[in-house]
N, CA, C and O atoms as a GROMACS GRO file, in nm:
protein
  644
    1UNK      N    1   9.157   9.516   9.038
    1UNK     CA    2   9.227   9.499   8.912
    1UNK      C    3   9.370   9.550   8.932
    1UNK      O    4   9.391   9.670   8.954
    2UNK      N    5   9.466   9.460   8.923
    2UNK     CA    6   9.605   9.500   8.945
    2UNK      C    7   9.655   9.602   8.845
    2UNK      O    8   9.747   9.677   8.875
    3UNK      N    9   9.596   9.606   8.727
    3UNK     CA   10   9.644   9.699   8.626
    3UNK      C   11   9.608   9.844   8.660
    3UNK      O   12   9.674   9.935   8.611
    4UNK      N   13   9.507   9.867   8.742
    4UNK     CA   14   9.470  10.004   8.778
    4UNK      C   15   9.510  10.040   8.921
    4UNK      O   16   9.507  10.157   8.958
    5UNK      N   17   9.544   9.942   9.002
    5UNK     CA   18   9.584   9.966   9.140
    5UNK      C   19   9.731  10.005   9.144
    5UNK      O   20   9.816   9.934   9.089
    6UNK      N   21   9.760  10.116   9.208
    6UNK     CA   22   9.900  10.159   9.213
    6UNK      C   23   9.988  10.054   9.282
    6UNK      O   24   9.942   9.981   9.370
    7UNK      N   25  10.111  10.048   9.241
    7UNK     CA   26  10.205   9.952   9.299
    7UNK      C   27  10.254  10.005   9.433
    7UNK      O   28  10.274  10.125   9.450
    8UNK      N   29  10.272   9.915   9.530
    8UNK     CA   30  10.326   9.961   9.658
    8UNK      C   31  10.471  10.006   9.642
    8UNK      O   32  10.548   9.946   9.567
    9UNK      N   33  10.505  10.110   9.712
    9UNK     CA   34  10.643  10.161   9.710
    9UNK      C   35  10.700  10.142   9.850
    9UNK      O   36  10.680  10.224   9.939
   10UNK      N   37  10.770  10.032   9.868
   10UNK     CA   38  10.830  10.003   9.998
   10UNK      C   39  10.957  10.088  10.008
   10UNK      O   40  11.049  10.072   9.927
   11UNK      N   41  10.963  10.176  10.107
   11UNK     CA   42  11.082  10.261  10.119
   11UNK      C   43  11.210  10.179  10.140
   11UNK      O   44  11.205  10.067  10.192
   12UNK      N   45  11.323  10.237  10.099
   12UNK     CA   46  11.452  10.173  10.120
   12UNK      C   47  11.470  10.142  10.269
   12UNK      O   48  11.420  10.216  10.354
   13UNK      N   49  11.538  10.038  10.298
   13UNK     CA   50  11.566   9.992  10.435
   13UNK      C   51  11.445   9.928  10.504
   13UNK      O   52  11.450   9.902  10.624
   14UNK      N   53  11.338   9.904  10.429
   14UNK     CA   54  11.222   9.833  10.482
   14UNK      C   55  11.196   9.712  10.394
   14UNK      O   56  11.230   9.712  10.275
   15UNK      N   57  11.136   9.611  10.451
   15UNK     CA   58  11.095   9.495  10.372
   15UNK      C   59  10.962   9.442  10.425
   15UNK      O   60  10.928   9.464  10.541
   16UNK      N   61  10.890   9.372  10.339
   16UNK     CA   62  10.761   9.314  10.375
   16UNK      C   63  10.775   9.162  10.375
   16UNK      O   64  10.826   9.103  10.280
   17UNK      N   65  10.727   9.100  10.482
   17UNK     CA   66  10.727   8.954  10.495
   17UNK      C   67  10.596   8.912  10.558
   17UNK      O   68  10.529   8.992  10.623
   18UNK      N   69  10.559   8.786  10.540
   18UNK     CA   70  10.442   8.732  10.608
   18UNK      C   71  10.477   8.697  10.752
   18UNK      O   72  10.592   8.668  10.784
   19UNK      N   73  10.377   8.701  10.837
   19UNK     CA   74  10.394   8.665  10.978
   19UNK      C   75  10.443   8.521  10.991
   19UNK      O   76  10.394   8.431  10.923
   20UNK      N   77  10.538   8.500  11.077
   20UNK     CA   78  10.580   8.367  11.120
   20UNK      C   79  10.544   8.360  11.267
   20UNK      O   80  10.615   8.415  11.352
   21UNK      N   81  10.433   8.294  11.299
   21UNK     CA   82  10.382   8.294  11.435
   21UNK      C   83  10.486   8.251  11.537
   21UNK      O   84  10.496   8.310  11.644
   22UNK      N   85  10.564   8.150  11.504
   22UNK     CA   86  10.661   8.098  11.601
   22UNK      C   87  10.765   8.202  11.641
   22UNK      O   88  10.805   8.207  11.758
   23UNK      N   89  10.810   8.283  11.548
   23UNK     CA   90  10.915   8.379  11.584
   23UNK      C   91  10.868   8.523  11.599
   23UNK      O   92  10.937   8.604  11.661
   24UNK      N   93  10.750   8.558  11.543
   24UNK     CA   94  10.706   8.698  11.540
   24UNK      C   95  10.594   8.734  11.635
   24UNK      O   96  10.568   8.853  11.656
   25UNK      N   97  10.526   8.638  11.694
   25UNK     CA   98  10.397   8.665  11.759
   25UNK      C   99  10.407   8.764  11.875
   25UNK      O  100  10.319   8.850  11.889
   26UNK      N  101  10.509   8.755  11.957
   26UNK     CA  102  10.519   8.847  12.071
   26UNK      C  103  10.543   8.990  12.025
   26UNK      O  104  10.477   9.083  12.072
   27UNK      N  105  10.638   9.008  11.933
   27UNK     CA  106  10.665   9.142  11.882
   27UNK      C  107  10.546   9.196  11.803
   27UNK      O  108  10.512   9.314  11.814
   28UNK      N  109  10.482   9.110  11.724
   28UNK     CA  110  10.364   9.151  11.648
   28UNK      C  111  10.254   9.199  11.743
   28UNK      O  112  10.191   9.302  11.718
   29UNK      N  113  10.229   9.125  11.851
   29UNK     CA  114  10.127   9.164  11.949
   29UNK      C  115  10.159   9.302  12.008
   29UNK      O  116  10.069   9.384  12.023
   30UNK      N  117  10.284   9.326  12.040
   30UNK     CA  118  10.324   9.457  12.096
   30UNK      C  119  10.298   9.569  11.997
   30UNK      O  120  10.244   9.674  12.034
   31UNK      N  121  10.335   9.549  11.870
   31UNK     CA  122  10.314   9.652  11.768
   31UNK      C  123  10.164   9.674  11.747
   31UNK      O  124  10.120   9.788  11.733
   32UNK      N  125  10.087   9.566  11.744
   32UNK     CA  126   9.942   9.578  11.729
   32UNK      C  127   9.884   9.663  11.843
   32UNK      O  128   9.810   9.758  11.819
   33UNK      N  129   9.918   9.628  11.966
   33UNK     CA  130   9.864   9.701  12.081
   33UNK      C  131   9.909   9.847  12.081
   33UNK      O  132   9.830   9.936  12.112
   34UNK      N  133  10.034   9.872  12.047
   34UNK     CA  134  10.085  10.008  12.042
   34UNK      C  135  10.015  10.089  11.933
   34UNK      O  136   9.988  10.208  11.951
   35UNK      N  137   9.988  10.026  11.820
   35UNK     CA  138   9.924  10.095  11.707
   35UNK      C  139   9.784  10.144  11.739
   35UNK      O  140   9.740  10.246  11.686
   36UNK      N  141   9.713  10.072  11.824
   36UNK     CA  142   9.572  10.105  11.852
   36UNK      C  143   9.547  10.156  11.994
   36UNK      O  144   9.432  10.176  12.032
   37UNK      N  145   9.651  10.176  12.072
   37UNK     CA  146   9.635  10.210  12.214
   37UNK      C  147   9.558  10.340  12.237
   37UNK      O  148   9.498  10.356  12.343
   38UNK      N  149   9.560  10.432  12.143
   38UNK     CA  150   9.493  10.561  12.162
   38UNK      C  151   9.354  10.567  12.099
   38UNK      O  152   9.292  10.673  12.096
   39UNK      N  153   9.303  10.455  12.050
   39UNK     CA  154   9.173  10.455  11.984
   39UNK      C  155   9.062  10.416  12.080
   39UNK      O  156   9.081  10.337  12.172
   40UNK      N  157   8.946  10.474  12.056
   40UNK     CA  158   8.829  10.451  12.137
   40UNK      C  159   8.797  10.302  12.145
   40UNK      O  160   8.798  10.232  12.043
   41UNK      N  161   8.769  10.254  12.264
   41UNK     CA  162   8.723  10.118  12.282
   41UNK      C  163   8.832  10.012  12.271
   41UNK      O  164   8.802   9.893  12.280
   42UNK      N  165   8.958  10.053  12.251
   42UNK     CA  166   9.064   9.953  12.235
   42UNK      C  167   9.096   9.889  12.369
   42UNK      O  168   9.108   9.956  12.472
   43UNK      N  169   9.111   9.760  12.364
   43UNK     CA  170   9.156   9.682  12.480
   43UNK      C  171   9.274   9.598  12.434
   43UNK      O  172   9.262   9.524  12.337
   44UNK      N  173   9.389   9.609  12.502
   44UNK     CA  174   9.507   9.536  12.456
   44UNK      C  175   9.480   9.386  12.441
   44UNK      O  176   9.408   9.326  12.521
   45UNK      N  177   9.540   9.328  12.339
   45UNK     CA  178   9.529   9.184  12.315
   45UNK      C  179   9.648   9.112  12.376
   45UNK      O  180   9.758   9.167  12.383
   46UNK      N  181   9.626   8.991  12.420
   46UNK     CA  182   9.735   8.907  12.467
   46UNK      C  183   9.792   8.829  12.349
   46UNK      O  184   9.730   8.822  12.242
   47UNK      N  185   9.908   8.773  12.369
   47UNK     CA  186   9.969   8.688  12.266
   47UNK      C  187   9.875   8.573  12.231
   47UNK      O  188   9.858   8.541  12.114
   48UNK      N  189   9.815   8.511  12.332
   48UNK     CA  190   9.723   8.399  12.306
   48UNK      C  191   9.601   8.442  12.226
   48UNK      O  192   9.555   8.367  12.140
   49UNK      N  193   9.547   8.560  12.253
   49UNK     CA  194   9.433   8.609  12.176
   49UNK      C  195   9.471   8.630  12.029
   49UNK      O  196   9.395   8.594  11.939
   50UNK      N  197   9.587   8.687  12.005
   50UNK     CA  198   9.632   8.708  11.868
   50UNK      C  199   9.654   8.574  11.799
   50UNK      O  200   9.615   8.557  11.684
   51UNK      N  201   9.715   8.478  11.868
   51UNK     CA  202   9.736   8.344  11.810
   51UNK      C  203   9.602   8.283  11.767
   51UNK      O  204   9.592   8.226  11.659
   52UNK      N  205   9.501   8.296  11.852
   52UNK     CA  206   9.369   8.241  11.820
   52UNK      C  207   9.308   8.309  11.698
   52UNK      O  208   9.248   8.243  11.613
   53UNK      N  209   9.324   8.440  11.689
   53UNK     CA  210   9.270   8.513  11.574
   53UNK      C  211   9.340   8.473  11.445
   53UNK      O  212   9.278   8.467  11.339
   54UNK      N  213   9.471   8.447  11.453
   54UNK     CA  214   9.546   8.405  11.334
   54UNK      C  215   9.492   8.272  11.282
   54UNK      O  216   9.489   8.250  11.161
   55UNK      N  217   9.448   8.185  11.372
   55UNK     CA  218   9.399   8.052  11.334
   55UNK      C  219   9.253   8.051  11.290
   55UNK      O  220   9.203   7.946  11.248
   56UNK      N  221   9.183   8.164  11.300
   56UNK     CA  222   9.042   8.168  11.264
   56UNK      C  223   9.023   8.149  11.113
   56UNK      O  224   9.113   8.174  11.033
   57UNK      N  225   8.904   8.104  11.079
   57UNK     CA  226   8.867   8.088  10.938
   57UNK      C  227   8.890   8.220  10.864
   57UNK      O  228   8.863   8.327  10.917
   58UNK      N  229   8.940   8.210  10.743
   58UNK     CA  230   8.968   8.323  10.653
   58UNK      C  231   9.098   8.396  10.687
   58UNK      O  232   9.141   8.482  10.611
   59UNK      N  233   9.160   8.362  10.799
   59UNK     CA  234   9.283   8.428  10.839
   59UNK      C  235   9.401   8.338  10.808
   59UNK      O  236   9.390   8.247  10.726
   60UNK      N  237   9.512   8.362  10.871
   60UNK     CA  238   9.631   8.280  10.854
   60UNK      C  239   9.755   8.365  10.839
   60UNK      O  240   9.747   8.484  10.808
   61UNK      N  241   9.870   8.304  10.861
   61UNK     CA  242   9.997   8.376  10.856
   61UNK      C  243  10.020   8.444  10.722
   61UNK      O  244  10.071   8.556  10.717
   62UNK      N  245   9.982   8.378  10.613
   62UNK     CA  246  10.008   8.434  10.480
   62UNK      C  247   9.944   8.572  10.463
   62UNK      O  248  10.001   8.660  10.399
   63UNK      N  249   9.827   8.591  10.519
   63UNK     CA  250   9.754   8.716  10.503
   63UNK      C  251   9.793   8.825  10.600
   63UNK      O  252   9.737   8.935  10.595
   64UNK      N  253   9.888   8.798  10.688
   64UNK     CA  254   9.934   8.900  10.782
   64UNK      C  255  10.072   8.944  10.735
   64UNK      O  256  10.171   8.875  10.754
   65UNK      N  257  10.075   9.061  10.673
   65UNK     CA  258  10.197   9.112  10.614
   65UNK      C  259  10.262   9.213  10.708
   65UNK      O  260  10.198   9.309  10.753
   66UNK      N  261  10.386   9.188  10.738
   66UNK     CA  262  10.461   9.274  10.829
   66UNK      C  263  10.555   9.362  10.750
   66UNK      O  264  10.615   9.318  10.651
   67UNK      N  265  10.568   9.486  10.792
   67UNK     CA  266  10.671   9.573  10.733
   67UNK      C  267  10.778   9.589  10.840
   67UNK      O  268  10.750   9.626  10.954
   68UNK      N  269  10.902   9.561  10.800
   68UNK     CA  270  11.014   9.561  10.894
   68UNK      C  271  11.116   9.669  10.858
   68UNK      O  272  11.141   9.697  10.741
   69UNK      N  273  11.173   9.727  10.961
   69UNK     CA  274  11.290   9.812  10.949
   69UNK      C  275  11.401   9.735  11.018
   69UNK      O  276  11.395   9.712  11.139
   70UNK      N  277  11.502   9.695  10.942
   70UNK     CA  278  11.604   9.604  10.993
   70UNK      C  279  11.531   9.477  11.034
   70UNK      O  280  11.465   9.415  10.951
   71UNK      N  281  11.542   9.437  11.159
   71UNK     CA  282  11.472   9.315  11.202
   71UNK      C  283  11.347   9.348  11.284
   71UNK      O  284  11.278   9.258  11.330
   72UNK      N  285  11.317   9.476  11.301
   72UNK     CA  286  11.207   9.521  11.386
   72UNK      C  287  11.076   9.535  11.307
   72UNK      O  288  11.075   9.594  11.199
   73UNK      N  289  10.967   9.481  11.362
   73UNK     CA  290  10.834   9.502  11.303
   73UNK      C  291  10.790   9.643  11.334
   73UNK      O  292  10.787   9.684  11.451
   74UNK      N  293  10.754   9.720  11.230
   74UNK     CA  294  10.711   9.858  11.251
   74UNK      C  295  10.567   9.881  11.206
   74UNK      O  296  10.510   9.986  11.234
   75UNK      N  297  10.510   9.784  11.136
   75UNK     CA  298  10.372   9.797  11.091
   75UNK      C  299  10.325   9.667  11.030
   75UNK      O  300  10.402   9.574  11.011
   76UNK      N  301  10.194   9.663  11.000
   76UNK     CA  302  10.138   9.540  10.944
   76UNK      C  303  10.006   9.569  10.874
   76UNK      O  304   9.943   9.672  10.894
   77UNK      N  305   9.967   9.473  10.791
   77UNK     CA  306   9.836   9.473  10.726
   77UNK      C  307   9.783   9.330  10.739
   77UNK      O  308   9.843   9.236  10.686
   78UNK      N  309   9.672   9.316  10.809
   78UNK     CA  310   9.612   9.185  10.835
   78UNK      C  311   9.495   9.168  10.739
   78UNK      O  312   9.394   9.237  10.751
   79UNK      N  313   9.510   9.077  10.644
   79UNK     CA  314   9.404   9.054  10.546
   79UNK      C  315   9.333   8.922  10.573
   79UNK      O  316   9.389   8.830  10.633
   80UNK      N  317   9.211   8.915  10.526
   80UNK     CA  318   9.130   8.793  10.532
   80UNK      C  319   9.084   8.762  10.390
   80UNK      O  320   9.071   8.851  10.307
   81UNK      N  321   9.061   8.634  10.364
   81UNK     CA  322   9.024   8.594  10.229
   81UNK      C  323   8.924   8.478  10.237
   81UNK      O  324   8.941   8.385  10.316
   82UNK      N  325   8.820   8.484  10.154
   82UNK     CA  326   8.722   8.376  10.148
   82UNK      C  327   8.680   8.355  10.003
   82UNK      O  328   8.668   8.449   9.925
   83UNK      N  329   8.658   8.228   9.971
   83UNK     CA  330   8.616   8.194   9.836
   83UNK      C  331   8.506   8.088   9.845
   83UNK      O  332   8.520   7.988   9.916
   84UNK      N  333   8.398   8.111   9.771
   84UNK     CA  334   8.289   8.015   9.766
   84UNK      C  335   8.234   8.015   9.625
   84UNK      O  336   8.203   8.120   9.569
   85UNK      N  337   8.224   7.897   9.568
   85UNK     CA  338   8.187   7.883   9.428
   85UNK      C  339   8.285   7.965   9.344
   85UNK      O  340   8.406   7.943   9.355
   86UNK      N  341   8.240   8.056   9.266
   86UNK     CA  342   8.332   8.138   9.187
   86UNK      C  343   8.344   8.279   9.241
   86UNK      O  344   8.393   8.368   9.171
   87UNK      N  345   8.302   8.302   9.365
   87UNK     CA  346   8.310   8.434   9.426
   87UNK      C  347   8.418   8.435   9.533
   87UNK      O  348   8.419   8.350   9.622
   88UNK      N  349   8.508   8.530   9.523
   88UNK     CA  350   8.613   8.546   9.623
   88UNK      C  351   8.614   8.690   9.670
   88UNK      O  352   8.597   8.783   9.592
   89UNK      N  353   8.634   8.706   9.800
   89UNK     CA  354   8.636   8.840   9.858
   89UNK      C  355   8.754   8.851   9.954
   89UNK      O  356   8.789   8.756  10.023
   90UNK      N  357   8.813   8.968   9.955
   90UNK     CA  358   8.922   8.996  10.048
   90UNK      C  359   8.881   9.108  10.142
   90UNK      O  360   8.799   9.193  10.108
   91UNK      N  361   8.938   9.106  10.259
   91UNK     CA  362   8.913   9.209  10.359
   91UNK      C  363   9.044   9.261  10.413
   91UNK      O  364   9.139   9.185  10.434
   92UNK      N  365   9.050   9.390  10.435
   92UNK     CA  366   9.156   9.449  10.514
   92UNK      C  367   9.100   9.447  10.656
   92UNK      O  368   9.014   9.528  10.691
   93UNK      N  369   9.149   9.356  10.736
   93UNK     CA  370   9.098   9.341  10.871
   93UNK      C  371   9.154   9.449  10.963
   93UNK      O  372   9.079   9.514  11.035
   94UNK      N  373   9.285   9.467  10.961
   94UNK     CA  374   9.350   9.568  11.044
   94UNK      C  375   9.478   9.614  10.976
   94UNK      O  376   9.545   9.538  10.907
   95UNK      N  377   9.509   9.739  10.998
   95UNK     CA  378   9.636   9.794  10.954
   95UNK      C  379   9.690   9.876  11.070
   95UNK      O  380   9.620   9.960  11.126
   96UNK      N  381   9.814   9.852  11.104
   96UNK     CA  382   9.874   9.927  11.214
   96UNK      C  383  10.017   9.966  11.182
   96UNK      O  384  10.091   9.890  11.119
   97UNK      N  385  10.054  10.085  11.226
   97UNK     CA  386  10.192  10.132  11.216
   97UNK      C  387  10.229  10.187  11.353
   97UNK      O  388  10.156  10.267  11.410
   98UNK      N  389  10.344  10.145  11.403
   98UNK     CA  390  10.391  10.194  11.533
   98UNK      C  391  10.400  10.346  11.528
   98UNK      O  392  10.446  10.402  11.428
   99UNK      N  393  10.356  10.415  11.634
   99UNK     CA  394  10.351  10.561  11.633
   99UNK      C  395  10.482  10.628  11.590
   99UNK      O  396  10.478  10.729  11.519
  100UNK      N  397  10.595  10.576  11.630
  100UNK     CA  398  10.722  10.641  11.595
  100UNK      C  399  10.760  10.624  11.448
  100UNK      O  400  10.857  10.683  11.402
  101UNK      N  401  10.684  10.543  11.374
  101UNK     CA  402  10.710  10.521  11.231
  101UNK      C  403  10.602  10.581  11.142
  101UNK      O  404  10.605  10.561  11.020
  102UNK      N  405  10.508  10.652  11.198
  102UNK     CA  406  10.401  10.713  11.119
  102UNK      C  407  10.454  10.832  11.041
  102UNK      O  408  10.554  10.892  11.079
  103UNK      N  409  10.387  10.866  10.932
  103UNK     CA  410  10.427  10.980  10.850
  103UNK      C  411  10.535  10.946  10.748
  103UNK      O  412  10.592  11.037  10.687
  104UNK      N  413  10.563  10.818  10.728
  104UNK     CA  414  10.666  10.775  10.633
  104UNK      C  415  10.606  10.698  10.516
  104UNK      O  416  10.679  10.631  10.442
  105UNK      N  417  10.475  10.706  10.498
  105UNK     CA  418  10.401  10.635  10.392
  105UNK      C  419  10.405  10.483  10.408
  105UNK      O  420  10.379  10.411  10.312
  106UNK      N  421  10.437  10.435  10.527
  106UNK     CA  422  10.441  10.290  10.550
  106UNK      C  423  10.301  10.230  10.550
  106UNK      O  424  10.281  10.119  10.501
  107UNK      N  425  10.203  10.302  10.605
  107UNK     CA  426  10.065  10.253  10.604
  107UNK      C  427  10.016  10.234  10.462
  107UNK      O  428   9.959  10.130  10.429
  108UNK      N  429  10.037  10.332  10.378
  108UNK     CA  430   9.996  10.322  10.238
  108UNK      C  431  10.066  10.204  10.170
  108UNK      O  432  10.003  10.127  10.098
  109UNK      N  433  10.196  10.191  10.193
  109UNK     CA  434  10.274  10.083  10.131
  109UNK      C  435  10.224   9.946  10.172
  109UNK      O  436  10.210   9.857  10.088
  110UNK      N  437  10.197   9.929  10.300
  110UNK     CA  438  10.158   9.796  10.348
  110UNK      C  439  10.014   9.763  10.309
  110UNK      O  440   9.982   9.647  10.282
  111UNK      N  441   9.925   9.864  10.306
  111UNK     CA  442   9.787   9.838  10.262
  111UNK      C  443   9.787   9.800  10.114
  111UNK      O  444   9.719   9.705  10.074
  112UNK      N  445   9.862   9.872  10.032
  112UNK     CA  446   9.870   9.838   9.889
  112UNK      C  447   9.927   9.698   9.869
  112UNK      O  448   9.882   9.623   9.782
  113UNK      N  449  10.027   9.662   9.949
  113UNK     CA  450  10.084   9.528   9.940
  113UNK      C  451   9.978   9.424   9.972
  113UNK      O  452   9.967   9.322   9.903
  114UNK      N  453   9.899   9.449  10.076
  114UNK     CA  454   9.790   9.357  10.112
  114UNK      C  455   9.685   9.348  10.004
  114UNK      O  456   9.636   9.238   9.975
  115UNK      N  457   9.649   9.460   9.944
  115UNK     CA  458   9.549   9.460   9.838
  115UNK      C  459   9.599   9.381   9.717
  115UNK      O  460   9.524   9.301   9.659
  116UNK      N  461   9.723   9.403   9.679
  116UNK     CA  462   9.780   9.329   9.566
  116UNK      C  463   9.781   9.179   9.595
  116UNK      O  464   9.750   9.099   9.507
  117UNK      N  465   9.814   9.143   9.718
  117UNK     CA  466   9.816   9.001   9.753
  117UNK      C  467   9.675   8.941   9.745
  117UNK      O  468   9.658   8.831   9.693
  118UNK      N  469   9.575   9.012   9.795
  118UNK     CA  470   9.437   8.962   9.788
  118UNK      C  471   9.391   8.944   9.644
  118UNK      O  472   9.324   8.846   9.612
  119UNK      N  473   9.426   9.038   9.558
  119UNK     CA  474   9.386   9.027   9.418
  119UNK      C  475   9.457   8.909   9.352
  119UNK      O  476   9.396   8.835   9.275
  120UNK      N  477   9.586   8.891   9.382
  120UNK     CA  478   9.659   8.776   9.328
  120UNK      C  479   9.599   8.644   9.375
  120UNK      O  480   9.604   8.544   9.303
  121UNK      N  481   9.541   8.643   9.495
  121UNK     CA  482   9.478   8.522   9.548
  121UNK      C  483   9.340   8.499   9.487
  121UNK      O  484   9.280   8.394   9.508
  122UNK      N  485   9.289   8.597   9.412
  122UNK     CA  486   9.162   8.579   9.343
  122UNK      C  487   9.048   8.665   9.392
  122UNK      O  488   8.935   8.648   9.345
  123UNK      N  489   9.072   8.756   9.484
  123UNK     CA  490   8.964   8.841   9.535
  123UNK      C  491   8.909   8.929   9.422
  123UNK      O  492   8.984   8.994   9.350
  124UNK      N  493   8.776   8.930   9.410
  124UNK     CA  494   8.713   9.016   9.310
  124UNK      C  495   8.683   9.154   9.366
  124UNK      O  496   8.656   9.247   9.291
  125UNK      N  497   8.686   9.167   9.499
  125UNK     CA  498   8.672   9.298   9.564
  125UNK      C  499   8.741   9.292   9.700
  125UNK      O  500   8.766   9.184   9.755
  126UNK      N  501   8.772   9.408   9.752
  126UNK     CA  502   8.835   9.419   9.883
  126UNK      C  503   8.750   9.515   9.966
  126UNK      O  504   8.717   9.625   9.922
  127UNK      N  505   8.715   9.471  10.087
  127UNK     CA  506   8.634   9.551  10.178
  127UNK      C  507   8.710   9.577  10.306
  127UNK      O  508   8.809   9.509  10.336
  128UNK      N  509   8.665   9.676  10.382
  128UNK     CA  510   8.723   9.703  10.513
  128UNK      C  511   8.625   9.782  10.596
  128UNK      O  512   8.528   9.838  10.544
  129UNK      N  513   8.653   9.786  10.726
  129UNK     CA  514   8.581   9.872  10.819
  129UNK      C  515   8.684   9.962  10.884
  129UNK      O  516   8.798   9.920  10.908
  130UNK      N  517   8.645  10.084  10.914
  130UNK     CA  518   8.736  10.177  10.980
  130UNK      C  519   8.658  10.260  11.081
  130UNK      O  520   8.542  10.296  11.057
  131UNK      N  521   8.720  10.289  11.193
  131UNK     CA  522   8.662  10.376  11.295
  131UNK      C  523   8.645  10.514  11.234
  131UNK      O  524   8.741  10.571  11.182
  132UNK      N  525   8.524  10.570  11.240
  132UNK     CA  526   8.497  10.700  11.178
  132UNK      C  527   8.583  10.811  11.238
  132UNK      O  528   8.604  10.913  11.172
  133UNK      N  529   8.632  10.793  11.359
  133UNK     CA  530   8.715  10.895  11.422
  133UNK      C  531   8.863  10.881  11.385
  133UNK      O  532   8.944  10.967  11.421
  134UNK      N  533   8.898  10.776  11.315
  134UNK     CA  534   9.036  10.756  11.271
  134UNK      C  535   9.054  10.825  11.136
  134UNK      O  536   9.055  10.761  11.031
  135UNK      N  537   9.068  10.956  11.142
  135UNK     CA  538   9.070  11.038  11.021
  135UNK      C  539   9.187  11.003  10.929
  135UNK      O  540   9.171  11.003  10.807
  136UNK      N  541   9.304  10.975  10.984
  136UNK     CA  542   9.419  10.942  10.898
  136UNK      C  543   9.392  10.814  10.820
  136UNK      O  544   9.423  10.807  10.701
  137UNK      N  545   9.335  10.715  10.885
  137UNK     CA  546   9.305  10.588  10.815
  137UNK      C  547   9.196  10.611  10.711
  137UNK      O  548   9.206  10.560  10.599
  138UNK      N  549   9.093  10.687  10.746
  138UNK     CA  550   8.986  10.714  10.649
  138UNK      C  551   9.041  10.784  10.526
  138UNK      O  552   9.007  10.748  10.413
  139UNK      N  553   9.126  10.883  10.546
  139UNK     CA  554   9.185  10.955  10.433
  139UNK      C  555   9.271  10.862  10.348
  139UNK      O  556   9.268  10.870  10.225
  140UNK      N  557   9.346  10.775  10.412
  140UNK     CA  558   9.429  10.680  10.339
  140UNK      C  559   9.341  10.590  10.252
  140UNK      O  560   9.367  10.576  10.133
  141UNK      N  561   9.238  10.530  10.311
  141UNK     CA  562   9.154  10.438  10.235
  141UNK      C  563   9.082  10.508  10.120
  141UNK      O  564   9.070  10.452  10.011
  142UNK      N  565   9.034  10.630  10.143
  142UNK     CA  566   8.969  10.704  10.035
  142UNK      C  567   9.068  10.734   9.923
  142UNK      O  568   9.033  10.728   9.806
  143UNK      N  569   9.192  10.768   9.959
  143UNK     CA  570   9.293  10.799   9.857
  143UNK      C  571   9.332  10.676   9.776
  143UNK      O  572   9.385  10.688   9.665
  144UNK      N  573   9.306  10.557   9.830
  144UNK     CA  574   9.335  10.433   9.758
  144UNK      C  575   9.217  10.386   9.672
  144UNK      O  576   9.226  10.284   9.604
  145UNK      N  577   9.108  10.461   9.675
  145UNK     CA  578   8.994  10.428   9.590
  145UNK      C  579   8.878  10.359   9.660
  145UNK      O  580   8.778  10.327   9.596
  146UNK      N  581   8.889  10.336   9.792
  146UNK     CA  582   8.776  10.278   9.864
  146UNK      C  583   8.663  10.380   9.868
  146UNK      O  584   8.687  10.500   9.872
  147UNK      N  585   8.540  10.330   9.866
  147UNK     CA  586   8.423  10.415   9.874
  147UNK      C  587   8.340  10.374   9.994
  147UNK      O  588   8.326  10.255  10.024
  148UNK      N  589   8.285  10.472  10.063
  148UNK     CA  590   8.200  10.445  10.179
  148UNK      C  591   8.072  10.379  10.130
  148UNK      O  592   8.004  10.431  10.041
  149UNK      N  593   8.040  10.262  10.187
  149UNK     CA  594   7.919  10.192  10.144
  149UNK      C  595   7.818  10.176  10.256
  149UNK      O  596   7.701  10.148  10.230
  150UNK      N  597   7.860  10.193  10.381
  150UNK     CA  598   7.769  10.179  10.494
  150UNK      C  599   7.832  10.247  10.615
  150UNK      O  600   7.950  10.280  10.615
  151UNK      N  601   7.750  10.266  10.718
  151UNK     CA  602   7.798  10.327  10.840
  151UNK      C  603   7.734  10.257  10.959
  151UNK      O  604   7.614  10.229  10.958
  152UNK      N  605   7.815  10.228  11.061
  152UNK     CA  606   7.766  10.168  11.184
  152UNK      C  607   7.779  10.270  11.297
  152UNK      O  608   7.872  10.351  11.297
  153UNK      N  609   7.688  10.265  11.390
  153UNK     CA  610   7.694  10.353  11.505
  153UNK      C  611   7.716  10.267  11.629
  153UNK      O  612   7.641  10.172  11.654
  154UNK      N  613   7.819  10.301  11.706
  154UNK     CA  614   7.851  10.227  11.828
  154UNK      C  615   7.808  10.309  11.949
  154UNK      O  616   7.825  10.431  11.952
  155UNK      N  617   7.754  10.242  12.048
  155UNK     CA  618   7.713  10.308  12.170
  155UNK      C  619   7.792  10.251  12.286
  155UNK      O  620   7.834  10.136  12.283
  156UNK      N  621   7.813  10.334  12.388
  156UNK     CA  622   7.882  10.291  12.508
  156UNK      C  623   7.808  10.344  12.629
  156UNK      O  624   7.762  10.458  12.629
  157UNK      N  625   7.797  10.261  12.730
  157UNK     CA  626   7.735  10.302  12.856
  157UNK      C  627   7.838  10.278  12.965
  157UNK      O  628   7.876  10.164  12.990
  158UNK      N  629   7.884  10.385  13.028
  158UNK     CA  630   7.988  10.376  13.130
  158UNK      C  631   7.928  10.331  13.262
  158UNK      O  632   7.856  10.406  13.328
  159UNK      N  633   7.958  10.209  13.301
  159UNK     CA  634   7.904  10.152  13.426
  159UNK      C  635   7.979  10.196  13.550
  159UNK      O  636   7.937  10.167  13.662
  160UNK      N  637   8.091  10.265  13.532
  160UNK     CA  638   8.170  10.305  13.648
  160UNK      C  639   8.117  10.434  13.712
  160UNK      O  640   8.163  10.473  13.820
  161UNK      N  641   8.022  10.500  13.647
  161UNK     CA  642   7.969  10.627  13.703
  161UNK      C  643   7.849  10.603  13.789
  161UNK      O  644   7.792  10.697  13.844
   0.00000   0.00000   0.00000
């Protein structure tokens, strides 16, 4: 409900635009990889992999919101949207902020912008998944009103030992 969701506050000297694959894809891929490079299980994506994900069902350039400082991409919120019959749902697929731009409330601003966009598109709810060890992201999502509804456990077996 847009009437109860706080408005995004984009700091001065920043702007939000949708992804333009033709001109943004290489820089977007770099920011994405940099944003997640220190997280468990992360494997860098190639430009072609990101292009393919953009073209997947429920995705698209419109739902990938970039936050820019000057002409540089410094963060993003990748949303997904699906509608069937009279039910519509939005997802926060990924949110990333380049490490040198963290601590400036850009993550909060871009997530709120994505949520507002999903609601304007007709989403009746917004869902997301977050790595349980990503405490900053978990705190952000909880502060925005998200509630934990389920938990997944991931296992890893190191074959190099």
